[in-house]
N, C-alpha and C positions, 0 to 999 in steps of 0.2 A: 680651395682658392688657388688659382694658378698665378705663380709669381711671374713677373715680367709683363703681365697684361696691362697693369696700370702704367708702368714705365713706357710701354709702347704707345699707349693712348696719349700720355702726357708729352712724349717726344713729338708725336704727330702734331699736337696742338701748338707746341712751341715752335717747331720748324715752319708750320704754316704761318704763324705770326711773324717769324723772322723773314719769310719770303715776302710778306706783305709790306713790312716796314723797311726791309733791307738793312736792319741793324743787328749786329752780333758782336759779342764781346767775350773774351776769355775769362775775365774776372769781373765780379759784380761792381767793383769800384771803377772799372773802365767803361761801363755802359753809358752811352750817350743817346739821346733821343734822335730819331731820324731828322734830317734837314727839313723835311716837309712839315714837321711840327715845330722845331726850334726856330725856324725862319719864317713861319707862317705870318700872315697879316693879322692874326687874331690879337686883340689887345691883351690877352692873357697867355701869350705864347710861352713865356718863361714858366708859368704855373703848369701849363699843359705838358711841357717838357719834363718837369719834375714828376708829374703824375705818371707819364709814360715810363720813365726810368724806374720809378718805384714799382710800377706794375711788372716790368721786366725782371727786376730783382726778386719780386715775389714768385714769379714763374720759375726762375732758376732755383730758388730756395725750396720751392715745392717739389721740383724734380729731384733734387738731392735728398729731400726727406722721403720721397717715395722709394728711391733706390735703397736708402738705409733701412726703411721699413720692410722692404721685400727681402733684404738679406736677413733681417731679424726673423721674419716669417719662415724663411727656408730653414734657418738654424733651429727654430722652435719646433717646426714640423718633424725634423729628424729626432730632436730630443724627445718629443712627445711619443713618436713611434717606438723609440728604444725604451722609454719609461713604461709604455703600455705592455710591451713584450715582457719586460722584466717583472712587471706587476703580475701578469698572468702566471708566469713561472713561479714567482715567489708565493702567490696565493695557493697554487697547487701543492707546492712543497710544504707550506704551513698546514694545509688541510691534511696532508699525508702524515705529518708529525703529530697532529692532534689525534688522528685516527690511531696511530701507533701508541700514543699515550693511553688512549681509551682501552685498547687491547691489553696493554701492559697491566693496568690497574685492576682489570677484572679478576685476576688471579691473586690479588693481594688480600691480606686479612686472615689468612689461614696458616700462618707460619707456626711451626712447632717449636722452633728454637730461635734465640736472639740472633744467631748467625744468619739464618734465613732472612730475618728482618733487615740485617745490615746489607745483604745482597740486594734485597728489594729496594732499599733506600738508594744504593748506588745506581741501580737501574732507573729508578725514578729521577735521580739527579741528572743522569745522562739524557733521559727523555726530555726533561725540562730544558736543559741546555740546547738541545737540538731544535726543539720547538721554538724556544726563545730566539735563536739565530734566524730561523725561517720567518718568524713573526716580525723581527726587526727589519728584515729585508723587505717585507711587505710595506712597512711604515716608510722606509727609505724610498721605495719605488713610488708610493703615493705622494710623497713630498716632491720627488722629481717630476712627477706628472703635473702636479699643481703649478710648479715653477715654469714648466714648459707651456702650460696653458696661459699663464700670466704673460709670458714672453710673447706668445702668439698674439694675444689680445693687444699688447703694446705695439707690435709690428703692424697689425691691421689698423690700429688707431693712427699710427704715423703715416700710413699710406693714405688714409682718409684725409688727414690734416694736410698732407702734401697736395692732394687733389684740390682741396679747398683753396690753398694758396695759389695754385695755378689758375684756377677759375677767377679768383679775385684779382690777380695780376692781369689776366687777360682782359677782364672788364675795364680795368683802369687804362690799359694800353689802347683798347678800342675807343674808349671815351675821348682820350687825347687825340687820337687819329681823326675821329669824327668832328670834334669841336675845332680842330685846326684846319679842316678842309675849306677850300675857297667857297664862299657862298653859304657857309653854315649860319643858320639863324637860330639863336637860342630860343627854347620854348618859353612862352609867356607864362609867368607865374599865375596861379589860380586867383590870387587876390587882385592882381592887375586886371585880369579878365572880368572879374566881378565888378570892379570899379567902372570899367569901360561899358559893360552891359547896363549898369545901373544909370548911367548918364543919358 
């Protein structure tokens, strides 16, 4: 997934909306509907202004969410790459330690004195410790990889949610713009149509 792709698309959508409406605000609480909506002849001009402002706030919140999600994705991708590399190395080392253990124990069981058994036990303890260290590194790398994958999924989810907010906000703004336009005629409800047709 290329980061920045969603931000670019979202920015283009928001900038095109701003150019159509002529409204921009630095803070979400400073957003006001364009004069064409707030001063329209529509009997629900106040409601349409509120809808437009709500939509604009959703767009801005969506864009912020996309940016945060993309940062999260970028960080998770780096972590995932490092964890994969560490896991590969750790597994190779663990496999080597296991093979060393197997080679070591093939000569055991033929000791002629207890002193030889003590030497074998020390060798076995050393092999166990080295294998255990390598094995624990594998477990740690697997945990890190799972965490990175979870973080990546969370970032991707944030980007999707941000895009959904932008789309929903854009729909609200467009509705307010259309319904406040001069000469706008609201669609007739289905029930009213059926009544008229039945008469």
